[in-house]
Each structure stands twice: as C-alpha cells, then as structure tokens.
A tleap script that builds the chain and sets N, CA, C and O, in Angstrom:
source leaprc.protein.ff14SB
mol = sequence {
  NMET SER THR GLU ASP GLU LYS ILE LEU GLU
  LYS LEU LYS ALA ASN LYS ILE ASP LYS LEU
  GLU GLU LYS LEU ASP HIE ASN ILE ARG GLY
  TYR ASP HIE LEU ILE GLU TYR LYS ASP ASP
  HIE LYS CYS GLY LEU ARG THR ASP TRP VAL
  ASP GLU ASN ILE GLN ILE VAL ILE ASP GLN
  HIE ASN ILE GLU ILE GLU LYS VAL LYS LYS
  MET THR LEU ILE ASP PHE SER MET ASN GLU
  ILE LYS GLN VAL THR GLU CTHR
}
set mol.1.N position { 101.025 78.521 98.577 }
set mol.1.CA position { 101.647 79.312 99.614 }
set mol.1.C position { 102.048 78.363 100.748 }
set mol.1.O position { 101.254 77.534 101.194 }
set mol.2.N position { 103.272 78.500 101.195 }
set mol.2.CA position { 103.773 77.630 102.249 }
set mol.2.C position { 103.189 78.020 103.600 }
set mol.2.O position { 102.616 79.098 103.763 }
set mol.3.N position { 103.346 77.133 104.544 }
set mol.3.CA position { 102.857 77.390 105.891 }
set mol.3.C position { 103.565 78.598 106.495 }
set mol.3.O position { 102.941 79.395 107.196 }
set mol.4.N position { 104.862 78.739 106.230 }
set mol.4.CA position { 105.625 79.881 106.738 }
set mol.4.C position { 105.085 81.186 106.162 }
set mol.4.O position { 104.942 82.175 106.881 }
set mol.5.N position { 104.785 81.186 104.863 }
set mol.5.CA position { 104.215 82.377 104.231 }
set mol.5.C position { 102.861 82.730 104.830 }
set mol.5.O position { 102.549 83.906 105.020 }
set mol.6.N position { 102.059 81.717 105.125 }
set mol.6.CA position { 100.746 81.953 105.725 }
set mol.6.C position { 100.885 82.575 107.115 }
set mol.6.O position { 100.110 83.458 107.482 }
set mol.7.N position { 101.862 82.119 107.879 }
set mol.7.CA position { 102.095 82.688 109.208 }
set mol.7.C position { 102.534 84.142 109.102 }
set mol.7.O position { 102.083 84.994 109.867 }
set mol.8.N position { 103.415 84.417 108.150 }
set mol.8.CA position { 103.886 85.788 107.933 }
set mol.8.C position { 102.714 86.681 107.525 }
set mol.8.O position { 102.573 87.795 108.029 }
set mol.9.N position { 101.880 86.191 106.617 }
set mol.9.CA position { 100.727 86.956 106.153 }
set mol.9.C position { 99.774 87.262 107.311 }
set mol.9.O position { 99.274 88.381 107.417 }
set mol.10.N position { 99.523 86.288 108.171 }
set mol.10.CA position { 98.641 86.506 109.313 }
set mol.10.C position { 99.219 87.561 110.258 }
set mol.10.O position { 98.481 88.403 110.769 }
set mol.11.N position { 100.525 87.522 110.492 }
set mol.11.CA position { 101.163 88.524 111.346 }
set mol.11.C position { 101.069 89.910 110.718 }
set mol.11.O position { 100.808 90.896 111.408 }
set mol.12.N position { 101.283 89.980 109.408 }
set mol.12.CA position { 101.188 91.264 108.710 }
set mol.12.C position { 99.780 91.839 108.816 }
set mol.12.O position { 99.603 93.029 109.077 }
set mol.13.N position { 98.793 90.992 108.612 }
set mol.13.CA position { 97.404 91.442 108.715 }
set mol.13.C position { 97.083 91.898 110.139 }
set mol.13.O position { 96.417 92.914 110.338 }
set mol.14.N position { 97.563 91.137 111.128 }
set mol.14.CA position { 97.309 91.502 112.524 }
set mol.14.C position { 97.948 92.848 112.851 }
set mol.14.O position { 97.343 93.671 113.537 }
set mol.15.N position { 99.166 93.075 112.365 }
set mol.15.CA position { 99.830 94.360 112.594 }
set mol.15.C position { 99.055 95.506 111.961 }
set mol.15.O position { 98.881 96.562 112.570 }
set mol.16.N position { 98.589 95.290 110.732 }
set mol.16.CA position { 97.836 96.323 110.020 }
set mol.16.C position { 96.521 96.619 110.743 }
set mol.16.O position { 96.130 97.779 110.865 }
set mol.17.N position { 95.843 95.582 111.220 }
set mol.17.CA position { 94.588 95.767 111.947 }
set mol.17.C position { 94.837 96.509 113.254 }
set mol.17.O position { 94.042 97.367 113.638 }
set mol.18.N position { 95.938 96.187 113.945 }
set mol.18.CA position { 96.274 96.908 115.184 }
set mol.18.C position { 96.457 98.399 114.913 }
set mol.18.O position { 96.000 99.238 115.689 }
set mol.19.N position { 97.124 98.721 113.813 }
set mol.19.CA position { 97.324 100.133 113.459 }
set mol.19.C position { 95.993 100.811 113.146 }
set mol.19.O position { 95.778 101.968 113.509 }
set mol.20.N position { 95.102 100.084 112.471 }
set mol.20.CA position { 93.781 100.641 112.170 }
set mol.20.C position { 92.972 100.862 113.445 }
set mol.20.O position { 92.229 101.838 113.546 }
set mol.21.N position { 93.111 99.961 114.421 }
set mol.21.CA position { 92.411 100.128 115.694 }
set mol.21.C position { 92.916 101.367 116.425 }
set mol.21.O position { 92.125 102.123 116.989 }
set mol.22.N position { 94.222 101.576 116.417 }
set mol.22.CA position { 94.796 102.764 117.053 }
set mol.22.C position { 94.310 104.035 116.358 }
set mol.22.O position { 93.992 105.027 117.013 }
set mol.23.N position { 94.256 103.996 115.032 }
set mol.23.CA position { 93.783 105.152 114.269 }
set mol.23.C position { 92.312 105.439 114.587 }
set mol.23.O position { 91.927 106.595 114.758 }
set mol.24.N position { 91.499 104.390 114.665 }
set mol.24.CA position { 90.080 104.558 115.006 }
set mol.24.C position { 89.943 105.180 116.392 }
set mol.24.O position { 89.168 106.117 116.583 }
set mol.25.N position { 90.693 104.660 117.353 }
set mol.25.CA position { 90.637 105.188 118.714 }
set mol.25.C position { 91.006 106.663 118.735 }
set mol.25.O position { 90.363 107.460 119.419 }
set mol.26.N position { 92.028 107.021 117.997 }
set mol.26.CA position { 92.462 108.420 117.936 }
set mol.26.C position { 91.395 109.306 117.278 }
set mol.26.O position { 91.130 110.415 117.743 }
set mol.27.N position { 90.792 108.813 116.204 }
set mol.27.CA position { 89.829 109.611 115.439 }
set mol.27.C position { 88.498 109.844 116.156 }
set mol.27.O position { 87.835 110.851 115.907 }
set mol.28.N position { 88.103 108.937 117.033 }
set mol.28.CA position { 86.797 109.103 117.684 }
set mol.28.C position { 86.927 109.650 119.096 }
set mol.28.O position { 85.922 109.849 119.779 }
set mol.29.N position { 88.124 109.890 119.530 }
set mol.29.CA position { 88.333 110.449 120.868 }
set mol.29.C position { 87.677 111.829 120.974 }
set mol.29.O position { 87.790 112.653 120.067 }
set mol.30.N position { 87.012 112.057 122.061 }
set mol.30.CA position { 86.385 113.357 122.283 }
set mol.30.C position { 84.932 113.418 121.851 }
set mol.30.O position { 84.230 114.371 122.189 }
set mol.31.N position { 84.466 112.419 121.110 }
set mol.31.CA position { 83.061 112.381 120.709 }
set mol.31.C position { 82.271 111.557 121.723 }
set mol.31.O position { 82.801 110.630 122.335 }
set mol.32.N position { 81.012 111.903 121.888 }
set mol.32.CA position { 80.116 111.128 122.728 }
set mol.32.C position { 79.545 110.003 121.870 }
set mol.32.O position { 78.813 110.254 120.913 }
set mol.33.N position { 79.887 108.751 122.219 }
set mol.33.CA position { 79.491 107.648 121.356 }
set mol.33.C position { 79.505 106.324 122.119 }
set mol.33.O position { 80.158 106.202 123.155 }
set mol.34.N position { 78.794 105.358 121.611 }
set mol.34.CA position { 78.849 103.978 122.064 }
set mol.34.C position { 79.114 103.125 120.836 }
set mol.34.O position { 78.283 103.039 119.932 }
set mol.35.N position { 80.277 102.498 120.815 }
set mol.35.CA position { 80.663 101.695 119.655 }
set mol.35.C position { 80.705 100.232 120.051 }
set mol.35.O position { 81.178 99.871 121.128 }
set mol.36.N position { 80.206 99.413 119.170 }
set mol.36.CA position { 80.238 97.975 119.351 }
set mol.36.C position { 81.374 97.436 118.478 }
set mol.36.O position { 81.332 97.556 117.254 }
set mol.37.N position { 82.375 96.849 119.105 }
set mol.37.CA position { 83.515 96.312 118.364 }
set mol.37.C position { 83.329 94.810 118.242 }
set mol.37.O position { 83.251 94.107 119.249 }
set mol.38.N position { 83.259 94.319 117.018 }
set mol.38.CA position { 82.913 92.931 116.769 }
set mol.38.C position { 84.167 92.063 116.656 }
set mol.38.O position { 85.278 92.576 116.522 }
set mol.39.N position { 83.978 90.757 116.712 }
set mol.39.CA position { 85.093 89.813 116.635 }
set mol.39.C position { 85.840 89.889 115.305 }
set mol.39.O position { 87.021 89.547 115.239 }
set mol.40.N position { 85.166 90.334 114.250 }
set mol.40.CA position { 85.827 90.424 112.947 }
set mol.40.C position { 86.504 91.779 112.750 }
set mol.40.O position { 86.866 92.140 111.631 }
set mol.41.N position { 86.674 92.526 113.844 }
set mol.41.CA position { 87.370 93.818 113.880 }
set mol.41.C position { 86.586 94.955 113.236 }
set mol.41.O position { 87.132 96.040 113.039 }
set mol.42.N position { 85.338 94.730 112.910 }
set mol.42.CA position { 84.504 95.806 112.382 }
set mol.42.C position { 83.795 96.500 113.536 }
set mol.42.O position { 83.670 95.951 114.631 }
set mol.43.N position { 83.341 97.695 113.274 }
set mol.43.CA position { 82.647 98.488 114.291 }
set mol.43.C position { 81.213 98.745 113.871 }
set mol.43.O position { 80.873 98.754 112.688 }
set mol.44.N position { 80.408 98.948 114.860 }
set mol.44.CA position { 79.036 99.350 114.633 }
set mol.44.C position { 78.613 100.287 115.745 }
set mol.44.O position { 79.229 100.319 116.810 }
set mol.45.N position { 77.583 101.032 115.501 }
set mol.45.CA position { 77.081 101.967 116.510 }
set mol.45.C position { 75.909 101.351 117.246 }
set mol.45.O position { 75.094 100.641 116.658 }
set mol.46.N position { 75.830 101.628 118.532 }
set mol.46.CA position { 74.718 101.120 119.324 }
set mol.46.C position { 73.501 102.023 119.245 }
set mol.46.O position { 72.403 101.636 119.645 }
set mol.47.N position { 73.697 103.209 118.736 }
set mol.47.CA position { 72.591 104.158 118.631 }
set mol.47.C position { 72.747 104.970 117.347 }
set mol.47.O position { 73.856 105.129 116.838 }
set mol.48.N position { 71.659 105.469 116.841 }
set mol.48.CA position { 71.701 106.305 115.636 }
set mol.48.C position { 71.958 107.766 115.972 }
set mol.48.O position { 72.178 108.579 115.074 }
set mol.49.N position { 71.932 108.109 117.257 }
set mol.49.CA position { 72.100 109.497 117.677 }
set mol.49.C position { 73.576 109.836 117.867 }
set mol.49.O position { 74.035 110.062 118.987 }
set mol.50.N position { 74.312 109.868 116.754 }
set mol.50.CA position { 75.731 110.219 116.821 }
set mol.50.C position { 76.044 111.264 115.767 }
set mol.50.O position { 75.293 111.466 114.813 }
set mol.51.N position { 77.149 111.907 115.966 }
set mol.51.CA position { 77.631 112.889 115.010 }
set mol.51.C position { 77.940 112.195 113.680 }
set mol.51.O position { 78.400 111.053 113.660 }
set mol.52.N position { 77.688 112.877 112.598 }
set mol.52.CA position { 77.936 112.315 111.272 }
set mol.52.C position { 79.411 111.970 111.090 }
set mol.52.O position { 79.744 111.021 110.380 }
set mol.53.N position { 80.293 112.734 111.726 }
set mol.53.CA position { 81.729 112.467 111.611 }
set mol.53.C position { 82.093 111.092 112.151 }
set mol.53.O position { 82.938 110.406 111.577 }
set mol.54.N position { 81.465 110.682 113.249 }
set mol.54.CA position { 81.734 109.362 113.803 }
set mol.54.C position { 81.281 108.294 112.827 }
set mol.54.O position { 81.988 107.309 112.618 }
set mol.55.N position { 80.123 108.472 112.231 }
set mol.55.CA position { 79.621 107.487 111.274 }
set mol.55.C position { 80.582 107.353 110.094 }
set mol.55.O position { 80.843 106.244 109.629 }
set mol.56.N position { 81.104 108.465 109.615 }
set mol.56.CA position { 82.062 108.438 108.500 }
set mol.56.C position { 83.335 107.716 108.911 }
set mol.56.O position { 83.848 106.891 108.155 }
set mol.57.N position { 83.854 108.016 110.100 }
set mol.57.CA position { 85.080 107.371 110.590 }
set mol.57.C position { 84.877 105.867 110.715 }
set mol.57.O position { 85.754 105.092 110.333 }
set mol.58.N position { 83.733 105.447 111.246 }
set mol.58.CA position { 83.453 104.020 111.413 }
set mol.58.C position { 83.309 103.339 110.060 }
set mol.58.O position { 83.823 102.237 109.865 }
set mol.59.N position { 82.622 103.974 109.129 }
set mol.59.CA position { 82.476 103.401 107.791 }
set mol.59.C position { 83.837 103.233 107.120 }
set mol.59.O position { 84.106 102.199 106.508 }
set mol.60.N position { 84.686 104.238 107.235 }
set mol.60.CA position { 86.027 104.156 106.649 }
set mol.60.C position { 86.849 103.047 107.316 }
set mol.60.O position { 87.577 102.318 106.643 }
set mol.61.N position { 86.727 102.927 108.630 }
set mol.61.CA position { 87.433 101.863 109.356 }
set mol.61.C position { 87.000 100.489 108.841 }
set mol.61.O position { 87.840 99.631 108.569 }
set mol.62.N position { 85.698 100.286 108.709 }
set mol.62.CA position { 85.189 98.996 108.242 }
set mol.62.C position { 85.652 98.686 106.825 }
set mol.62.O position { 85.938 97.530 106.513 }
set mol.63.N position { 85.730 99.682 105.971 }
set mol.63.CA position { 86.219 99.488 104.601 }
set mol.63.C position { 87.683 99.069 104.627 }
set mol.63.O position { 88.087 98.156 103.907 }
set mol.64.N position { 88.482 99.744 105.464 }
set mol.64.CA position { 89.904 99.409 105.571 }
set mol.64.C position { 90.106 97.994 106.122 }
set mol.64.O position { 91.001 97.279 105.671 }
set mol.65.N position { 89.287 97.588 107.088 }
set mol.65.CA position { 89.369 96.231 107.640 }
set mol.65.C position { 89.096 95.207 106.541 }
set mol.65.O position { 89.797 94.200 106.446 }
set mol.66.N position { 88.092 95.454 105.719 }
set mol.66.CA position { 87.785 94.539 104.609 }
set mol.66.C position { 88.952 94.449 103.631 }
set mol.66.O position { 89.256 93.366 103.129 }
set mol.67.N position { 89.604 95.570 103.357 }
set mol.67.CA position { 90.768 95.576 102.464 }
set mol.67.C position { 91.894 94.732 103.041 }
set mol.67.O position { 92.535 93.968 102.319 }
set mol.68.N position { 92.135 94.868 104.342 }
set mol.68.CA position { 93.214 94.114 104.986 }
set mol.68.C position { 92.934 92.617 104.909 }
set mol.68.O position { 93.851 91.831 104.670 }
set mol.69.N position { 91.700 92.218 105.105 }
set mol.69.CA position { 91.346 90.799 105.061 }
set mol.69.C position { 91.629 90.180 103.688 }
set mol.69.O position { 91.888 88.981 103.591 }
set mol.70.N position { 91.582 90.987 102.636 }
set mol.70.CA position { 91.783 90.490 101.277 }
set mol.70.C position { 93.233 90.608 100.803 }
set mol.70.O position { 93.561 90.184 99.694 }
set mol.71.N position { 94.099 91.182 101.640 }
set mol.71.CA position { 95.479 91.429 101.226 }
set mol.71.C position { 96.276 90.125 101.119 }
set mol.71.O position { 96.017 89.150 101.824 }
set mol.72.N position { 97.249 90.151 100.214 }
set mol.72.CA position { 98.189 89.053 100.070 }
set mol.72.C position { 99.583 89.588 100.382 }
set mol.72.O position { 99.750 90.784 100.625 }
set mol.73.N position { 100.573 88.720 100.377 }
set mol.73.CA position { 101.938 89.149 100.681 }
set mol.73.C position { 102.419 90.246 99.737 }
set mol.73.O position { 103.188 91.120 100.139 }
set mol.74.N position { 101.979 90.204 98.509 }
set mol.74.CA position { 102.400 91.188 97.501 }
set mol.74.C position { 101.934 92.595 97.882 }
set mol.74.O position { 102.575 93.580 97.516 }
set mol.75.N position { 100.837 92.689 98.603 }
set mol.75.CA position { 100.252 93.987 98.958 }
set mol.75.C position { 101.011 94.721 100.062 }
set mol.75.O position { 100.799 95.916 100.270 }
set mol.76.N position { 101.885 94.021 100.764 }
set mol.76.CA position { 102.642 94.631 101.850 }
set mol.76.C position { 104.009 95.079 101.347 }
set mol.76.O position { 104.570 94.496 100.419 }
set mol.77.N position { 104.531 96.125 101.980 }
set mol.77.CA position { 105.848 96.631 101.582 }
set mol.77.C position { 106.937 95.684 102.088 }
set mol.77.O position { 106.724 94.906 103.018 }
set mol.78.N position { 108.102 95.770 101.456 }
set mol.78.CA position { 109.232 94.951 101.880 }
set mol.78.C position { 109.626 95.294 103.315 }
set mol.78.O position { 110.053 94.420 104.069 }
set mol.79.N position { 109.486 96.548 103.685 }
set mol.79.CA position { 109.810 96.979 105.040 }
set mol.79.C position { 108.896 96.298 106.063 }
set mol.79.O position { 109.364 95.838 107.104 }
set mol.80.N position { 107.600 96.233 105.769 }
set mol.80.CA position { 106.654 95.581 106.673 }
set mol.80.C position { 106.967 94.091 106.793 }
set mol.80.O position { 106.925 93.530 107.888 }
set mol.81.N position { 107.277 93.460 105.681 }
set mol.81.CA position { 107.596 92.029 105.690 }
set mol.81.C position { 108.877 91.779 106.476 }
set mol.81.O position { 108.969 90.816 107.237 }
set mol.82.N position { 109.868 92.653 106.286 }
set mol.82.CA position { 111.138 92.506 106.987 }
set mol.82.C position { 110.940 92.633 108.498 }
set mol.82.O position { 111.556 91.891 109.263 }
set mol.83.N position { 110.092 93.561 108.934 }
set mol.83.CA position { 109.831 93.731 110.366 }
set mol.83.C position { 109.226 92.486 110.973 }
set mol.83.O position { 109.562 92.120 112.100 }
set mol.84.N position { 108.334 91.825 110.244 }
set mol.84.CA position { 107.662 90.640 110.765 }
set mol.84.C position { 108.613 89.440 110.767 }
set mol.84.O position { 108.608 88.655 111.715 }
set mol.85.N position { 109.420 89.290 109.731 }
set mol.85.CA position { 110.300 88.124 109.647 }
set mol.85.C position { 111.484 88.219 110.603 }
set mol.85.O position { 112.076 87.198 110.953 }
set mol.86.N position { 111.832 89.420 111.025 }
set mol.86.CA position { 112.965 89.582 111.951 }
set mol.86.C position { 112.570 89.293 113.394 }
set mol.86.O position { 113.440 89.044 114.229 }
set mol.87.N position { 111.287 89.320 113.700 }
set mol.87.CA position { 110.857 89.067 115.089 }
set mol.87.C position { 110.520 87.635 115.322 }
set mol.87.O position { 110.143 87.263 116.433 }
savepdb mol mol.pdb
quit
C-alpha cells in the first residue's frame, strides 16, 4: 500500500469514527451517566449504576470502533473514498 493510500485510509477511518462519536452522543443524550472516553475512541462507564440501555449503546459503539480499526480501503464505498480524495 502506498503512502498516499495510507493517508486516504487514515482519513476514511477518522471520518467514520467521527460519525460514530456523533451517533453515540445522540444515543446517550437524556440519560444520567458518566462516560469515560479513551484515547483509542472506546468508551467505558465510571459507575455500574446506569441504565441497561446505556451499557448496550456503549458496547455497540466499542464493537463498531474495533471494526473501523480493522477496515481496509476495500471496505469503504466509492462515494466515501471520493469525498476524502476531493478534499
């Protein structure tokens, strides 16, 4: 993989992670919670006293983050790649 491809892949992953962060923020809004957001973009709870729905949302978020980290250029749509290469 060329250096240019690696840069494109990193931008694609960053865009996907940003979208996942927005989705997480939207999904947990309105719940009483304390979330620890780690450098690797995963989430954890600071307390066990939370609604089960929050735990499910956080678990799903962490699974999606792991999927994004393993993605290659082939895993992204042509539209997503085109958006990154045009900027």
